[in-house]
TORTOR-662954 format. One record per residue: residue in three letters; x, y, z of N, C-alpha, C, O in turn. Coordinates in steps of 0.001 Angstrom, whole numbers, plus 500000, padded with zeros to 6 digits. Atoms other than C-alpha are relative to their C-alpha. Layout:
<rs>
AlaXYZXYZXYZXYZ
...
</rs>
This chain:
<rs>
Met499018499724501146348563298967490990499712499218498705499401498027498709
Ile500256500787501296348138298122487333501088498887499643502290499123499769
Asp499237501169500424349558294755486150500445500517498602499594500381497723
Thr499868499542501254351377296328483115500125498801499030499702498921497880
Arg499784501173500921352317292743481672498765499513499760498512499147498612
Ser501315500452500241348860291715482122499224500807498819498604500300497884
Leu500608499099501032347668294825480188500454499827498538499636499837497618
Leu499504500341501292349909294157477245499586498577499640499275498424498458
Asp500552501214500379348886290564477214498500500031499506498160499443498480
Ser501345499623500332345193291667477148499977500666498636499135500338497801
Phe499989499135501347345966293995474235500423499032498816499904499103497702
Arg499743500999500985347612291134472399499000498997499555498966498527498418
Arg501071500973500237344715288853472702498819500799499334498049500244498549
Phe501218499239500412342214291647471948500218500482498504499307500394497681
Tyr499755499415501269343787293171468905500867499078499110500998499324497911
Asp499019500898500782346220290300467819501087500815499422501348500804498219
Arg498851499290500345349113292562467814500787500500501025500230500525502123
Glu499244499566498908351937293949469874499862501420500510499543502206499618
Ala500219498595499654351718297248471796501130500634500686501933499934501302
Arg499096499153499086353877300039473335499063500439501176497839500339501088
Leu500646499759498857352960301229476800500271501385500489501427501773500661
Phe499973498563499371352299304745478129499169500249501327498174499593501636
Arg500695499631498867351272306318481272499875501478500361500753502246499967
Ala499967498530499484350159309717482866499259499793501398498293499040501527
Pro500464500141498773349516310124486527498699500788500493498269501729499826
Gly500959499239499328346699311303488764500765501103500790501995501052500782
Arg499288499162499242347519314270491016499208500168501354498018499866501441
Val500632499485498900346833315457494521500412501531500305501599501845500210
Asn499460498436499854346957319364495283500226500073501436499354499789502258
Leu499572499809498610348833320028498417499338501285500517498898501347501666
Ile500680498710499582347426323617498496499765500850498740500276500545497662
Gly500512499207501155345956326244496233498745499504499235498797499090498076
Glu501229500543500530342319325281495695499020500946499399498661501923500057
His500848499220500667340041326800493258500671501419499556499996502418499305
Thr499240498695500292342893329472492460500228499847498484500451500834497783
Asp499426500154501469343643328042489028499078500680498935499559501216497937
Tyr500891499246501036340602329437487154499839501505500349499110502267499713
Asn499806498499499693341392332798488895501428500481499639501889501508500137
Glu498710499783500491344722332814487262501163500025501028502228500608500822
Gly499101499802498881346457332308490602501133498726500012501627498259498986
Phe498878501004499786348975329632492024499489498682500668498588498694501507
Val500428501252499451348606326032492858501309499233500168502338499486499541
Leu498760500748499624350998323490494373499486498536500140499255497999501224
Pro500260501433499925350064319982493310501199499045499776502268499546499429
Met498977500854500349352193316918492899499418498760499259498300498362499588
Ala500561501222500687351729313844490517500167499007500952501148499006501695
Ile500013501238499170350920310672492352500428498683499312500561498593498092
Asp499565501389500501351971307049491948498699499112499652498739497885499732
Arg501103500667500698348538306122490552499831500637498741500040501843498609
Ala499852499561501335348101306359486892499068499349498941498542498259499166
Thr500757500547501040346233305775483749500972499565498925501700500396498382
Phe499138500550500900348098303423481433499217499643498685498081499169498675
Val500464500261501338347588303088477700500875499056499232502022499422498972
Ala499289500954501003348790300125475578499374500465498683498185500744498533
Gly500602499377501225348641301268471981500918499463498830502032499026499116
Ala499293500410501145349840300342468393499462500844498959498243501013498923
Ala500244499176501239349762302526465314499160499199498946499287497986498782
Arg500725500575501205347374301904462393500440500622498750501203501587498777
Asp499482499379501394347889302642458641498775500847499597498921501495498561
Asp501081499089500287344486304499458544499762501015501068500649501238501892
Arg500205498863498941342968307245460706498972499667500910498411500547501564
Arg500928500417499004340659305065462731500681499819501308501803499316501379
Val499605500201498499341044305102466609499145499005500592497968499311500787
Arg500877500836499321339768302006468228500554499917501358501776499851501494
Val499725499708498510339751302212472174499045498874500781497847498659500596
His500716501034498943338878299485474825500398500522501359501577500715501656
Ser499865499730498562338456300489478397499836498862500784498766498257500861
Val500018501209499096339419297788480743498960500254501267498113499446501647
Asn500916499730498920337729299652483671498582499879499824497880499423500727
Phe501327500072500350334465299875481933499530498847499151498343498685498867
Asp500210501079500920334706296891479791499276500239498759498473499437498283
Glu500729499424501197333570298878476820501035500292498780502205500633498953
Ser499223499539501147334833299463473342499328500976499131498117500922498916
Ala500644499034500893334360302371471035501088500397498886502231499943498939
Glu499003499533501005336068304012468017499432501286499286498239501586499329
Phe500279498913500788336210307137465837500918500140498973501964499493499013
Asn499177499818501029337667308330462726500499501534499840499710502471499718
Leu499371498707500005339997311276462575499785500838498887500040502041498943
Asp500360499436501243338903312047459059498551500523499932498123501232499021
Val501462499715499975335220312390460174499738500881501092500185500546502189
Glu500290499028498900333999315352462262499562499424501183498636498616501117
Gly500491500604498880333674314498465857498877500673500532498484501742500067
Arg501439499493499402330544315066468003500394500527501375500350501742501571
Gly499625499509498672331707315218471703498699500169500838497573500056500354
Arg501118499870499060329563315808474835499017498936500047497851499250500283
Arg501030500998500031327864312488474653500015499395501417499297498428501670
Gly500175500495498638328515311945478370500764498668500236500564497989501243
Leu499219501257500066330935309014477580501423500253500360501903501373500181
Trp498600499958499835334528308235478651500722500215498718501866500669498745
Leu499544499910501354335123308248474903500200501549499688501085501891498903
Asp499771498542500310334769312142474866501273500560500489501757501529499905
Tyr498588499727499623338039312448476757501079499647499021502044500365498760
Val499052500499500999339816310459474279499950500513498739500980500905498189
Glu499997499314501198338557311711471218500113501556500004500492502169499006
Gly499705498656499832338621315219472555501376500406499891501705501374499205
Val498537499707499860342243315246473211500609499676498671501576500381498381
Ala499645500262501427342884313823469655499687501142499112500514501604498325
Arg500460498965500849340872316462468059500763501267500342501201501991499448
Glu499314498738499590342468319243469995501488500017499599502029501073499271
Leu498576500256500376346008317884469243500135500413498399501049501099497943
Glu500122499738501538345041318058465431499739501463499871500336501998498937
Lys500195498653500087343873321582465900501261500791500094501432501863499513
Arg498718499365499688347284322419467070501135499653499033502278500039499273
Gly499125500327501169349013321049463885500621498607500214501591498289499526
Ala499545501381499946349591317437465057499345499140499025498117499074499089
Arg500686500826500942348865315077462243500042498582500550501099497958500457
Leu499958501250499389347911311868463954499771498904499177499123499084498146
Arg500210501246500628347936308304462809498855499387500769498678499675501953
Gly501040500826499122344953306004463787500843499179500840502062499124500679
Ala499409500818499150345666303627466508498965499075500739497791499407500899
Asp500716500846499087344434300701468583500461500222501395501649500073501681
Leu499746499719498700344229301565472188499292499041501070498182498564500830
Met500499500699498786343642299671475544500233500815501280501393501065501605
Ile499821499054498942343102301829478572499727499261501367498746498526501481
Ser500241500444498705343537300872482344500375500898500936501436501494500751
Ser499585498994499203343605303030485164499748499472501561498855498688501882
Asp500251500190498534343987302853489009499824501446500768499899501528501994
Val500374498822499312343219306492489698498503500092500201497701500047499268
Pro501438500346499691339920306384491624499224501036499302499727502148499144
Leu500978499035500663336947308110489819499307500609501211499015500008502245
Gly500770499239499047335227310987491654500700500255501413500054500718502353
Ala499292499645498813337883311296494348500719501247500170501255501535501239
Gly499347498762500046339286314613493335501527499816499773502330500611500262
Leu498599500449500208342566312999492208500251500123498469501286499612498041
Ser499922499692501299342087314032488541500211498829499054501110498777498214
Ser500157501159501018341216310760486798499878500423498579500352499773497648
Ser500429499514501325339990312821483919501455500503499186501743500232498021
Ala498744499404500707343366314580483191501060498871499755501925498974498886
Ala499032501060500081345268311321483682499636499259498713500507498798497975
Leu500393500669501192343095309801480931500289500835498712500666500309497665
Glu499745498980501251343447312909478537501343499894499616501700499614498472
Val498585499817500392347072313241478854500651498520499676501502498460498788
Ser499512501269500435347870309442478719499753499538498526500586499006497793
Thr500196500394501459345999308917475458500561501025499024500970500713497906
Gly499435498872500941347123312253474001501477499593499803501907499491498654
Phe498662500296500149350793311296474793500170498719499170501107498643498376
Ala499855501309500828350229307688473290499789500423498583500656500182497743
Leu500159499614501377348744309121470186501021500737499189501330500504498020
Leu498758499340500583351532311533469663501233499201499751501916499336498736
Ser498726500871500029354295309033470342499686498856498814500621498496498098
Leu500341501104501001352552306330468003500056500657498584500327499997497580
Ser499871499059501312352482309189465253501270500485499687501450500993498580
Asp498664499540500112356067310046465705499722501649499887500265502308499000
Val500135498459499966354896313742466457500446500360501252500128499773502286
Ala499460499307498645356730315903468980499419501377500223499554502224499340
Ile500398498691499694355144318854470576500369500443501320500610499633502215
Asn499615499277498560355955321274473501499079499246500964497893499079500679
Pro500789500527499078354812319509476590498764500873500611497707500402501032
Lys501201499115499581352734322617477576498861499888498990497691499994499358
Glu501070500066500936350892322206474253499053498824500217497848498867499968
Leu500994501237499736349648318669475253499253500278501118498099499851501154
Ala500881499763498776348500319875478598498861501144499516497716501076499962
Leu501110499055500552346572322809476806498987499352499208497799499639499355
Ala500923500884500822345082320317474259499118499264500996497893499264500867
Ala500891500823499122343943318118477146498995500875500744497862500456500981
Gln500882499215499353342473321010478911498861500470499035497699500475499442
Ala500981499592500988340672322292475662498942498756499829497728498929499722
Ala500880501127500229339347318705475253498837499933501044497707499589500697
Glu500950499954499040337567319051478652499078501074499889497906500919500232
His500939498852500236336181322470477803499037499624498793497839499892498884
Asn500753499867501339334947321648474203499439498543499923498416498484499241
Tyr500490501277500362334260317865474231499263499317501292498426498427501143
Val500659500381498903333237317280477849499112500901500627498124500514501251
Gly500879498902499443331808320570478883500300500417501464499410500880502177
Ala499584499598498701333784321217482074501052501086499851502089500858499230
Gln499129498923500189335442324622482328501017499982501054501053500839501937
Val498905500198498913338529323257484363501056500969499718501168501526498626
Gly498671499310499980341677325106485085501021499236499484500736498085499155
Ile498752500645500587345163324119483827500713499068500962501560498279500543
Met499176500784499019346377322478487040500045498585499755501157498058499761
Asp499987501507500054345374318816486517500700499645498742501489498711498887
Gln499419500452501051346583318478483077501597500471499875502399499744499290
Phe498589499684499876349958320426483619500751499098501009501969498985500870
Thr499353500680499025350699318167486649500149498583499318501197497942499389
Ala499960501335500809349795314987484512501169499940499063501806498897498910
Val498879499885501079352386316218481835501313500094500706502263499352500454
Met498563499495499529355144317883484018500287499478501356501257499960501941
Gly499549500388498656355189316072487289501331499433500004501801498958498970
Lys498649500427499852358565315095488620500148499173501328499731499586502410
Arg499775500810498713359541312309491064500683500667501197501743501275501044
Gly499518499296498843360159313579494506499795501325500124500397501902501029
His500176498636500048358852317059493664498373500335500011497539499553499555
Ala501238499378500271355707319150493926500056500898498916501171501080498426
Leu499846499144501202354938321514491151499216501410500187497990501496500120
Leu500705498799499977354282325170491595499686500638498757500599500936497987
Ile500475499600501296352184326471488754499512501482500153498675501799500998
Asp500708498743500155351499329998487978498999499951498784499326499897497599
Cys501170500439501116348149329536486115499766501185498992499017501016498030
Arg500053499031501051348479332850484267501150499943499108500907500044497905
Ser498928499931500961351940332715482796500279498597499550500867498396498488
Leu499780501390500318352021328910482832501569499574500386502101498539499984
Glu498574500371499492355627329066484547499742498855501006498697498747501648
Thr500025501173499119356287325993486504501362499890500739502433499973500138
Thr498871500147499168358672325543489429500116498642500744499223498410501559
Gln499908501298499270359745322062490756500403500319501508501424500964501747
Ile499706499844498558359714322126494587500190498755500672499220498019500854
Pro499603501352499426361543319184496254499282499762501143499066500669501948
Ile500766500370498790359610317297498790500947499113500842501375498070500348
Gly499129500792499015361727315945501710499241498892500460498574499124501468
Ala500729501148499648360164312496502025500484499065501158499870498057501507
Ser499430500879499164362443311145504605499276499940501308499036498857501841
Glu500837499830498672360550312335507740498559500058499835497859499495500677
Val501552499831500242357035313160506374499432499326498765500131499118497773
Val500701500711501102354668311485504102498714500680499621498101501362500442
Val501311499346500246351643312637502210498999498833499839499093497963498973
Ala501071501033499969348671310515502949498649500526499417498229501590499873
Ile501310499656500464345333310779500992498885499114500572498968497886500557
Cys501086500780499482342186309720502540498621500414499278498130501541499220
Asp501209499885500925339167309204500427498811499801500904498711498780501586
Thr501237500137499259335767309902502091499034499052499540498082498723500248
Arg501066500936500674333950307508499676498672500625499844497643499949499811
Val501300499422500307331341310158499104500302501072498919501432501553498842
Lys499901498928500936330783312666496285498507500537499715497674499924499047
His501334499338500001327775315021496572499691500585498657500579501109497984
Glu500342499437501344325897316089493489500103501468499783499913501975498678
Leu499915498521500044326379319691494263501275500472499216501356501637498826
Ala498781499516500392329882319716492856500092500733498689500766501760498608
Ser499768499339501338329535320605489154499181501215499978499724502178499437
Ser500732498815500056326650323205489600500604501193500905500566502374500562
Glu499383499025499011328394324932492612501287500404499477501682501536499758
Tyr498687499717500658331706324863490713499689501369499079500305502425499223
Asn500305498855500982330148327182487958499486501139500772499741502275500371
Thr500445498891499366328431329233490523501186500780500783501139502009500841
Arg498722499406499572331817329985492256500738500723499053501197501815499390
Arg499349499412501033333413330826489045499279501503499789499939502540499734
Arg500852498727500372330531333553488365500305500987501231500468502188501019
Glu499976499136498813330928334893491999501331500604500003501472501759500405
Cys498602499315500053334691335452491511499954501086498980500363502224499214
Glu500085498898501092334045337252488245499378501198500425499886502306500256
Arg500708498859499281331546339376489977500875500913500886500870502141500790
Gly499122499338499046334047340247492685501033500854499079501226502048499309
Val499009499077500924336665341393489875499348501214499611499873502311499797
Glu500683498832500669334047343602488209499881501064500992500124502228500673
Ile500267498839498880333295345497491535501299500416500474501375501628500671
Leu498784499615499405336872345618492846500739500953498841501467501858499248
Arg499502499167500840337939347222489471499682501455500167500516502280499792
Glu500354498628499760336145350433490401501207500698500878501535501866500670
Trp498810499509499250339088350910492894501306499610499694502302500254500024
Leu498702500625500330341698348648491511499961499754498409499895498599497987
Pro500254500155501310341445349302487769501005499111499062500813498839497877
Gln499079500788500671344543347215487008499698498475500096500324497620499468
Val500291501401499676342979344057488236499175499176498838498056499503498445
Arg500569500725501003342308341429485614499334498719500493498354498252499913
Ala500461501158499181341710338448487969500268500210501462500924501151501908
Leu499732499804498455341679337887491697501396499868500394501802500380501437
Arg498703500147499670345184336896491579500868501442500050501935501579500648
Asp499418498586499968346037340643491008499742500732501224500304501805501440
Val500417499241498780344472341566494333500772499527501223500612498399501690
Ser499309500322498811346742341632497228499122499844501253497995500338501226
Val500675500112498810345636340688500810499750501326500623498705501523501242
Glu500208498748499433346139344237501859498904500911499227498161501698499812
Asp500884499275500811344166345662498935498475499457500273497470500161500374
Phe501320500491499758341402343207499543499300500543501350498127500910501431
Glu500548499574498613341007344158503217499766501473500058499136501944501005
Arg500377498641500156340883347773502129498767500185499409498056501098499830
Tyr501196499906500833338034347264499699498948498954500220497884498985499601
Glu501094501129499985336179344168500809498651500431500427497670499779500071
Asn501423499345499548333294346289502413499231500340498861498012500402499015
His500835499712501246332205347164498843499425498730499329498622498848498404
Leu500515501203500516331498343522498090498934499447500695498999499321501918
Pro501077500607499294328276341981498786500265498501500357501173497886499798
Glu499897501455499592327875338475500446499200499111498898498186499608498409
Pro498854500693499401328585335763499585501319500291499005502310499562499018
Val498861499692500959330932337316496931501205500489500783502323500191500362
Arg498931499628499244333081338883499544500763498759500551501980498690500381
Arg499404501215499540333814335522501159500659499185498888501777498705499075
Arg499338500807501082334487333727497823501417500744499629502459500107499473
Cys498762499263500368337059336512496972501067499921501031502254499736500761
Arg498937500180498873338663336416500430500602498636499875501818498538500037
His499302501302500104339290332745499946501217499970498884502358499560499094
Ile499004499945501166341040333248496558501145500763500347502275500283500248
Val498836499068499786343122336178497548500992499323501228502221499287501166
Thr499069500531498882344367334541500813500579498616499643501682498238500038
Glu499375501388500584344752331048499101501167500109499210502075499285499314
Asp498994499789500735346979332517496634501304500286500929502395499739500771
Ala498764499754499187349209333986499354500437498906500777501651498800500952
Arg499666501158499291349147330819501387500738499015498975501652498322499422
Thr499234500986500841350349328765498353501440500531499750502366499724499826
Leu498727499462500108353277330944497744500903499711501190502044499252501129
Leu499231500225498643354261330771501396500195498430500222501199498056500828
Ala499999501336499808353643327052501396501184499449498970501924498538499341
Ala498882500412500926356060326596498333501311500245500685502203499397500658
Glu498743499593499316358754328396500316500288499063501075501394498538501205
Ala499805500883498809358173326348503412500364498680499640501169498059500332
Leu499732501364500222358161323050501559501513499906499498502241498967499817
Arg498598499943500609361459324007499681500970500040501113502041499442501010
Asp499081499773498681363033324953503183499892498825500785500792498657501607
Gly500166501135499045361918321844504861499257500464501167499409499810502198
Arg500731499413498788359685323885507263498594499286499914497640499872499403
Thr501157500727500212357012321155507483498846500507501018497652500429500731
Glu500994499360499026355319322793510611499200501093499364497975501137499480
Glu500569498854500615354637325907508695499226499564498769498168500135498506
Met500867500535501129353462323950505557498677499423500531497614499675499964
Gly501190500568499366351019322084507738498986500998500578497769500840500480
Arg500773498830499410349801325255509494499220500622498775498028500900498901
Leu500669499428501086348979326651506079498950499116499336498031499600498675
Met501013500983500627347069323518504975498732500153500864497606500224500373
Phe501198499990499078344865323727508090499264501210499676498035501165499620
Leu500695498679500224344151327472507295499164499774498682497986500117498577
Ser500690500197501270343345326446503729498716499341500076497770499732499392
His501298500705499810340667323996504876499051500809500556497887500802500157
Lys501003499041499305339184326597507184499345500850498911498129501006498795
Ser500477499073501102339007328912504198499000499499499079498031500163498712
Leu500782500718501037337485326482501868498555499512500496497567499317499789
Arg501243500414499243334918325427504544499106501183500269497894501171500052
Asp500880498797499495333800328811505791499738501158498865498666501756498763
Asp500103498798501031334535331387502819499519499360498726498550499838498135
Tyr500311500430501460334357329291499652498846498982500209498152498721499226
Glu501170500960499789331776326744501193499894498856498929498862498570498322
Val499923501226500981332918323788499004500345498743500760500495497725500085
Ser499860501079499221333553321377501873498825499258500281497797499600499696
Cys501283500756499532331061318956503386500247499423501284501394499506501725
Ala499812500584498869330451317121506598501005498924500140501687498808501158
Glu499089501166499966332459314098505760501559500611499722502470500107500379
Leu498676499402500126335591316157504597500340500774501365501498500739501780
Asp499775499300498809335279318248507773500306499063501126501180499397501927
Thr499821501024499184335155315184509856501284499384499927501938499124500937
Met498701500716500248338165313583508237501046500972500515501921500532501262
Val499021499140499630340173316826508755500024500173501532501142500276502035
Glu500154499927498662339031317114512391500664498767500746501375498874501745
Ile499293501203499337340093313592513221501573500079499831502387499864500730
Ala498509499986500102343440314029511654500662501017500885501698500753501496
Ser499283498969499152344147317375513460500226499450501567501018500004502329
Gly499885500291498553343781315507516806501115498811500059501362498329501164
Val498988501145499959346481312763515935501469500686500019501870501504499191
Lys498623499496499748350003313485517254500796499630498581500669498553497998
Gly499077500237501279352448313828514178499365500326498757499980500195497699
Val500556499460501231350000315136511750500349501546499902500014502358500764
Met499443498724500080351557318242510525498791501046499269498706502230499592
Gly501013499299500717348604319469508247499007499052499402499269497865499207
Ala501217500668500788345269318402506582499002500936499487498628501954500069
Arg500982499102500611342872319799504284499199499136498933499631498058498524
Met500499500661501096340378318830501705500788500483498839501443501525498829
Thr499364499794501358341674318602498122499150499736498886498334498815498940
Gly500882500317501114340071318807494808498851501024500056498885501980500830
Gly501072499041500178336845320560493851499125500138501284498651501227501609
Gly500795499934498699334995319722497091498719499201499920498489498400499013
Phe501165500867499810331694318331498244500211498416499957499393497665499426
Gly499663501321499833333266315052498900501467499693499390502202500660499191
Gly498784500273500460336365313291497554501089499770501127500845498997502053
Cys498821500484499141339743313202499459500386501270500876500049502425500612
Thr499164499105499282341700314975502100501418499607499741501726498445499476
Val498590500180500077345416315411501845500583500292501367500062501191502026
Asn499574499915498780347495315092504942501569499939500035502177499137499326
Leu498521500085499887351146315774505896500245499330501329499889499893502364
Val499880500828498743352100313105508498501472499640500175502147499285499209
Leu498776500484499789355298312355510133500085498458499787499115497773500108
Arg499853501364500546356517308938508909499898499174501406499252498126501445
Ala500094500831498616356879307714512664498554499968500502498234499077501289
Ser501355499963499441353193308617513330498999499219499001497815499068499303
Leu500926500561501086351747306847510179499017498949500379497863498980499954
Asp500781501088499687350443303738511699498851500451501059497740499924500998
Glu500997499377499340348593305781514368499098500844499255497896500858499518
Phe500975499143500842347250308223511823499099498922499410497896499007499657
Gln500978500962500705345812305190509784499028499427500972497856499344500606
Lys500870500613498975344278303627512881498864500945500414497700500549500466
Glu500979499001499450342515306799514133499073500413498865497863500540499052
Ile500882499584501104341281307835510725498887498854499647497696499105499463
Glu500844501069500381339903304342509929498904499931501139497732500059500786
Ser500842500107498981338240303984513362498979501380500294497773501251500505
Gly500701498822499834337059307567513801499111500480499060498081501069499387
Tyr500902499741501117335646308061510404498935499228499945497831499715499700
Lys501010501043500084333748304938510484498959500250501153497750500119500962
Arg500833499733498969332385305800513802499038501152499788497873501123500183
Ala500735498702500172331195309181512825499029499929498682498000500603498623
Thr500745499899501191329902308327509253499360498792499678498353498836498972
Lys500323501357500333329415304586509050500627499587498615500117498643498013
Leu499256500203501084331762304569506102501328499543500167501940499954501153
Asp498497500410499825335170302894505625500581500908499088500165501051497938
Pro499233499206500855337589305290504405501026499193499141501280498028499445
Phe499026500441500794340164304630501716501317500808500328501304502025500145
Ile498786499328499725343759305525502766501326499574499296501707498417499471
Tyr498716500442500582347011305394500795501034501127500023500756502326499995
Ile498843499099499957350457306881500917500317500299498663500464499366497874
Ala499688499594501286351236308982497853501485500289499873502049500947500747
Glu498677499536500229354665309292496496500070500882498731499427500637497711
Ala499860498945501276355591312125494083500531499257498834501558498580498882
Ser499624500873501135355688310676490639500354500844498640500146502055498582
Asp499680499373501430356813311538486965498741500217499263497732499543499468
Gly501215499724500850354418312977484525500060498952498758500766497944498772
Ala500235500810501123353484311467481194501372499554499391502333500306499231
Lys498835500571500486355970308983479749499764498736499284498718498126499504
Glu500057501561500467356538305708477738500484499177501002501468499551501640
Val499519500950499048356918302767479959500735498912499260500165498330498337
Ser499337500923500726359664300418478877499731498663500482500254497692499936
</rs>
């Protein structure tokens, strides 16, 4: 956890002035994987790991930034055209500032210091936490109020235009609109959000980091997008109203799937069935039917492994170990895939046994030490008093 007092002290020493403090959380996706860029449904929750930004406004338009995690400093001037896509962490910070200004927010310059305990490369959306926390800080320090959805959309556009990753909206929306004790059902077409209470008295959400990230992730992500788009093109011959795979029901897919070539058919099958699972999971979570929620999580992993093919041996091993532990209601990979984390729904009374079995079983199978922590549903972006 970030020592916020220490961060403020470091800011004072570094910039010789006082700061305000802002945060935005990482997220774990409970179910609804790779559905966001197909205009479908996702069910993430903001977690109690976050990116913190200490900041103070300036009288000019310079933004000076220091990253505690990288021990690096950089700056840019809002009055000078930005470059972006330098492959640096600064692209996320400058990108969100530029995108906010495109949306009419006149920002002041600022001195910023950033520190995060959202692990990089684990599929817990460290990038969105960085974008949203710095965007929220810059808006607050400039006394500019905008619709929270606009902040999320600006953060997403920053990743598209300044980083070069064509991400969906889930991560940024969760970082902005998360609510303590709730998951967030997001319709990625209409951008409507529904807060879903998580009954945390008997079950907990456990995140298990495989400690691996395979290089396939970025190239295969773009390939999957193209395969989904190809599926839509073909299905339109029989379903002309279809704009994206979220418009295809399970029944319609089963009726026309034989017209799709492989692997497009399997990619589309995952998206269509995952959308249906996500809506059912939201109902189950709201009603406290944790066994049904867990069943849908296991089915989601199977679909991601076999149809979408974005899992990997380490993720499959982690889920297999979890499935054999009494008291584990559900387990699945979460995030883009090819490494990163699994998300697990575990009875609180079984938590010690779960941790012991994951640690010993995973190390025996992979020679790697997993990282396990219990996630609490957290609030979205806010100023910290």
